[in-house]
C-alpha positions in Angstrom: -58.8 -15.6 -25.7 -58.2 -11.9 -25.3 -60.9 -10.2 -22.5 -63.3 -8.4 -24.5 -63.4 -5.8 -22.3 -59.8 -4.4 -23.7 -59.9 -2.7 -26.6 -56.6 -1.5 -29.0 -55.1 1.9 -29.9 -52.7 2.4 -32.5 -50.1 0.2 -31.1 -51.0 0.3 -27.5 -53.2 -1.1 -25.4 -56.5 1.4 -24.3 -58.7 0.2 -21.5 -62.1 0.4 -20.9 -63.8 -0.3 -17.7 -61.7 -3.8 -16.7 -58.4 -3.1 -14.5 -57.1 -6.6 -15.6 -56.3 -9.0 -18.3 -56.3 -12.9 -17.4 -55.0 -15.3 -20.0 -57.4 -18.2 -19.9 -54.7 -20.7 -20.8 -51.7 -20.0 -18.6 -51.7 -18.9 -14.8 -49.9 -15.5 -15.5 -51.9 -12.7 -14.9 -51.2 -9.1 -16.1 -52.7 -6.5 -13.2 -52.7 -2.6 -13.7 -54.9 0.3 -13.1 -56.8 2.5 -15.6 -54.3 5.3 -15.8 -52.0 3.3 -17.8 -54.4 3.6 -20.3 -52.1 5.7 -23.2 -48.9 3.5 -22.0 -50.0 -0.1 -21.7 -49.3 -2.8 -18.9 -45.8 -2.7 -17.5 -45.2 -5.7 -19.7 -44.0 -5.7 -22.9 -46.8 -7.7 -24.9 -46.8 -8.6 -28.7 -49.5 -10.3 -30.7 -48.7 -12.3 -33.9 -51.2 -13.0 -36.2 -51.4 -16.4 -38.5 -49.1 -18.8 -39.0 -47.0 -15.8 -40.9 -46.3 -14.5 -37.4 -47.3 -11.1 -38.1 -46.8 -8.5 -35.5 -50.5 -7.3 -35.3 -50.8 -5.8 -31.9 -47.4 -4.2 -29.8 -47.9 -2.5 -26.9 -45.7 1.1 -25.8 -43.5 -1.1 -23.0 -42.6 -3.6 -26.2 -42.4 -0.7 -28.6 -39.8 0.7 -26.2 -37.1 -2.2 -26.2 -36.6 -1.3 -30.1 -37.6 2.4 -29.9 -36.4 2.4 -33.6 -37.7 -0.1 -35.5 -41.0 -0.8 -37.2 -42.6 -3.8 -36.3 -46.6 -3.8 -37.1 -47.8 -5.4 -39.8 -44.2 -7.1 -40.3 -43.5 -10.7 -40.6 -41.7 -11.4 -37.3 -38.3 -12.6 -39.5 -39.0 -9.5 -41.6 -39.0 -6.9 -38.8 -36.5 -9.4 -36.8 -34.1 -10.8 -39.3 -31.5 -10.9 -36.8 -34.0 -14.1 -35.0 -33.8 -16.2 -38.1 -31.1 -18.6 -36.8 -32.2 -18.6 -33.1 -34.9 -20.8 -31.5 -37.5 -18.5 -31.0 -39.4 -19.1 -34.7 -39.1 -23.0 -33.8 -40.6 -22.3 -30.6 -43.6 -20.0 -31.8 -44.3 -22.4 -34.4 -44.3 -25.2 -32.1 -47.4 -23.3 -30.0 -49.4 -22.0 -32.9 -49.5 -25.7 -34.1 -49.9 -27.5 -30.4 -51.7 -24.6 -28.4 -49.4 -25.5 -25.3 -47.5 -22.3 -23.9 -43.9 -22.2 -23.8 -41.5 -20.2 -21.3 -38.0 -19.4 -22.0 -35.7 -18.3 -19.4 -33.0 -15.8 -20.3 -31.9 -16.6 -23.8 -29.3 -14.5 -25.0 -29.9 -13.0 -28.6 -27.6 -10.9 -30.5 -30.1 -8.2 -31.7 -30.3 -4.3 -32.4 -32.6 -1.8 -30.3 -32.7 0.3 -33.9 -32.8 -0.8 -37.5 -29.1 -0.7 -38.9 -27.3 -0.5 -35.4 -25.0 -3.1 -34.7 -26.3 -5.8 -32.7 -25.8 -6.3 -29.3 -26.2 -9.7 -26.8 -30.1 -8.9 -24.8 -31.4 -11.7 -22.4 -35.0 -12.6 -22.3 -37.3 -14.8 -20.7 -40.9 -15.4 -23.2 -44.0 -16.6 -22.3 -45.4 -17.7 -25.7 -49.5 -19.0 -25.5 -51.5 -19.8 -28.3 -54.8 -17.0 -29.0 -57.6 -18.8 -30.0 -60.5 -17.1 -31.8 -64.1 -17.7 -31.0 -64.4 -21.1 -31.9 -61.3 -22.1 -30.2 -59.0 -22.6 -33.6 -55.7 -21.1 -33.0 -55.0 -18.1 -35.1 -51.7 -16.3 -33.4 -49.2 -16.1 -30.7 -49.2 -13.7 -27.6 -46.3 -13.2 -26.4 -44.8 -11.9 -23.0 -41.5 -10.6 -23.5 -39.1 -9.5 -20.6 -35.7 -7.6 -21.0 -33.8 -9.6 -18.4 -30.1 -8.7 -19.6 -29.1 -6.0 -16.5 -30.4 -8.3 -13.9 -28.5 -11.5 -15.8 -24.9 -9.3 -16.4 -25.7 -7.9 -12.5 -25.6 -12.0 -11.7 -23.0 -12.4 -14.0 -20.9 -9.9 -12.6 -21.4 -11.1 -9.1 -20.2 -14.5 -10.0 -17.6 -13.2 -12.2 -16.2 -11.0 -8.2 -17.1 -14.3 -6.2 -14.8 -16.4 -9.2 -12.3 -13.7 -8.5 -12.1 -13.4 -4.9 -11.8 -17.5 -4.6 -8.7 -17.2 -7.4 -7.7 -14.3 -4.8 -7.8 -16.2 -1.7 -6.4 -19.0 -3.1 -3.4 -16.9 -4.2 -2.8 -15.7 -0.9 -3.2 -19.1 0.6 -0.1 -20.4 -1.9 1.8 -17.4 -1.4 1.3 -17.7 2.7 2.4 -21.4 2.2 5.3 -20.1 0.2 6.0 -17.4 2.8 6.0 -20.1 5.6 8.6 -22.0 3.5 10.8 -19.6 3.1 10.2 -18.5 6.6 11.2 -22.0 7.8 14.4 -22.4 5.4 15.7 -19.3 6.7 15.3 -20.2 10.2 16.8 -23.5 9.7 19.9 -20.9 7.7 19.7 -18.8 10.2 20.4 -21.8 13.0 22.5 -23.8 10.8 24.8 -20.7 10.4 24.9 -19.4 13.8 26.5 -22.8 15.1 28.5 -23.5 12.1 30.6 -20.2 12.3 31.0 -21.0 15.7 33.6 -23.2 15.4 35.9 -21.3 12.6 35.9 -18.3 14.3 37.2 -19.5 17.9 39.8 -21.2 15.6 40.9 -17.8 13.9 40.8 -16.1 17.6 43.1 -19.2 18.5 45.4 -18.5 15.9 45.4 -14.8 16.4 46.5 -15.6 20.2 49.6 -17.7 18.7 50.4 -15.3 16.4 50.6 -13.2 19.0 52.5 -15.4 21.6 55.3 -16.7 18.6 55.5 -13.5 17.0 59.7 -12.9 16.9 61.1 -9.3 18.3 61.9 -8.1 14.9 58.7 -8.2 14.2 57.2 -6.1 17.3 57.0 -3.3 15.1 54.4 -0.9 17.1 51.9 -1.4 14.1 51.8 -5.3 14.2 50.2 -5.5 17.3 48.2 -2.6 16.7 46.7 -4.5 13.6 46.5 -7.8 15.9 44.1 -5.9 18.2 41.7 -4.6 15.7 41.5 -7.8 13.9 41.0 -9.5 17.5 38.0 -6.5 17.9 36.4 -7.4 14.5 36.3 -11.2 15.5 34.5 -9.9 18.8 32.1 -8.4 16.9 31.5 -11.4 14.8 30.8 -13.5 18.0 28.7 -10.8 18.8 27.1 -11.0 15.8 26.8 -14.9 16.2 25.6 -14.3 19.4 22.5 -13.0 18.3 22.0 -15.2 15.5 22.0 -18.1 18.0 19.4 -16.0 20.1 17.3 -15.6 16.7 17.1 -18.7 15.8 15.9 -19.9 19.3 13.5 -18.2 18.9 12.1 -18.9 16.0 13.4 -22.1 15.1 13.7 -23.9 18.3 11.5 -21.9 21.1 12.2 -22.6 24.0 9.8 -23.8 26.9 10.5 -21.0 29.7 9.4 -22.0 33.2 6.9 -19.5 34.8 7.4 -18.8 38.1 6.2 -16.1 41.3 8.2 -12.7 39.9 9.6 -10.5 42.9 9.9 -7.5 40.5 11.7 -4.8 42.7 14.5 -7.6 42.9 14.5 -8.5 39.6 15.1 -4.8 38.7 17.6 -4.1 40.6 19.8 -7.0 39.4 19.9 -6.1 36.0 20.3 -2.1 37.4 23.5 -3.6 38.6 24.2 -5.6 35.7 24.0 -2.5 33.6 25.6 0.0 36.3 28.7 0.5 34.4 26.5 1.8 31.0 24.6 3.3 32.9 27.5 5.3 35.0 28.9 6.3 31.9 25.7 7.7 30.9 25.2 9.7 33.9 21.9 7.9 34.5 19.4 9.1 37.3 16.6 5.8 37.6 13.4 6.7 39.2 12.0 3.7 40.1 8.1 3.1 41.1 7.3 -0.7 41.0 4.2 -2.5 42.2 5.1 -6.1 43.8 2.2 -7.5 41.7 1.1 -10.3 44.1 0.6 -13.6 42.0 1.7 -12.8 39.1 3.8 -15.7 37.1 5.7 -15.3 34.3 9.3 -16.2 33.1 11.9 -14.5 35.3 14.6 -14.9 32.4 12.3 -13.2 29.6 11.2 -10.6 31.9 14.5 -9.7 33.0 15.5 -9.6 29.2 12.9 -7.0 28.3 13.7 -4.9 31.3 17.7 -5.2 30.3 16.8 -3.7 26.6 14.9 -1.0 27.3 17.1 0.4 30.2 20.4 -0.4 28.0 18.5 1.5 25.2 18.0 4.6 26.9 21.2 4.5 28.1 22.5 4.2 24.6 20.5 6.8 22.7 20.5 9.4 25.5 20.7 13.3 24.6 24.6 15.0 24.8 23.3 18.0 26.4 21.2 17.0 29.0 21.2 14.9 32.1 19.6 11.1 31.1 16.2 10.7 33.6 14.8 7.3 33.1 11.5 6.5 34.7 10.2 2.7 35.2 6.9 2.3 36.4 4.9 -1.4 37.2 1.8 -2.0 37.8 -0.7 -4.6 37.3 -4.9 -5.3 35.8 -6.7 -8.6 36.8 -4.8 -9.8 33.4 -1.8 -7.9 32.7 1.5 -6.8 34.1 2.3 -3.5 32.5 5.6 -2.0 32.4 7.0 1.6 31.5 10.2 2.7 30.6 9.9 6.6 30.1 13.6 8.2 29.4 14.5 12.9 28.1 16.8 10.9 25.3 17.2 11.5 21.7 13.5 10.6 20.9 12.5 9.3 17.3 10.4 10.4 14.8 7.6 8.6 13.1 9.7 7.3 10.4 12.2 6.0 12.5 9.4 4.6 15.0 8.1 2.1 11.8 11.3 0.6 11.7 12.6 0.5 15.3 11.7 -3.3 16.1 13.4 -4.6 12.4 16.4 -6.8 12.7 19.5 -5.2 12.2 18.0 -1.8 12.0 20.3 1.0 13.7 18.3 4.4 14.4 21.0 6.2 16.1 24.2 5.3 13.8 26.4 6.9 16.2 25.1 4.7 18.7 27.2 1.1 19.8 24.7 -1.7 18.8 24.0 -4.3 16.2 20.2 -3.4 15.7 19.0 -7.1 16.9 18.4 -6.5 20.9 15.0 -4.4 20.8 13.6 -7.4 17.5 14.7 -10.1 19.8 12.8 -8.2 23.1 9.6 -7.6 21.0 9.5 -11.3 19.8 10.5 -12.4 23.0 6.9 -10.7 24.1 4.6 -11.7 21.5 6.3 -15.0 22.1 5.0 -15.1 25.8 1.5 -13.5 24.1 2.3 -9.9 25.4 2.1 -6.3 23.2 5.0 -3.5 22.8 4.6 -0.1 21.8 6.2 2.9 22.1 5.5 7.1 21.8 8.6 9.2 21.2 9.4 12.4 19.9 12.8 13.6 18.2 14.9 15.4 20.8 11.9 14.9 23.5 13.0 10.9 24.6 10.6 8.2 24.2 8.5 5.9 26.5 8.1 2.0 25.7 5.0 0.1 27.1 5.1 -3.2 27.6 2.0 -5.9 28.4 2.5 -9.3 29.4 -0.2 -11.7 30.7 -0.5 -12.4 34.3 -0.5 -16.4 34.2 
């Protein structure tokens, strides 16, 4: 029964003295302040009268859901004919006949906001309660309606986004697996090619040597030795490329176990300087060395030697033609790292060139001798050892390479 303290004003509720309305046959309680007298309670509520379920009372909150439709004094299916094929009429009749309340959660209905307007999908949560007269006889149905379309759509959007994210993650995982397989296949190919090419290249080299030895004097015209020499140079470059491929396959396909040992950094650097002495002298290089002994550092001596070798040879090859080459070599240790720094005043690099610096077979200065593999191999060696390498450079202002390696 409706609380007798409540009266009706048109299609809305107007409060007299009470501030709440309790539906006694349901635990649902709606509460609002007396200032809502002209606008009614916040929840959309209607009263359907009699077995024909005629809209007897419609509060403003419910009317705002259908701003362009006349509801009051019309039977349910006349006011909202789109409900004819939905569960709503049957559920309302069930409540009218049995008196048992019914709650419907997030029911999707195709309805029109305005009369004659196109139907749209609206999600509703309904509570249906029987209304009884003074004698306890059911004479209508109270409807508490909530338009939950925005909440449902938001939840669906979140669920869709989650599904898309899961699908994207699955696709990414599959792509990573494919990339891993491709990398393994590529490493296998490089490993096989670097070994399988050695024999035929050696055979060609031997045949050229025999050809030079057995050429008859009549064929020893000036052009022939020159051509044979060019062929031998090509073979030498081919052998160098195969050697680089072998180094790459050793790093990626069959990485060696390099034993760590106590390092004598000054002596190791001196050995590298002696190995590169012809190149450094031809470049007119001056070395300024300031290295700490860093006692207690254990690392692969061959790997560190390779790092020094590549950095110093790169500085010599990339010298600027208009000034004498000066190379600073510095090392120091922290509690956890060995830090190497090689700084030169050579050609330098632009930011775009730096982005390709460690790319395999990429040469930034095409006039400089090299295969574009040395710095790539050095970076792989450093990273395989758990270290890092960075570079700071500007065109015609030289470059500074900084390498960090774990102490043990």
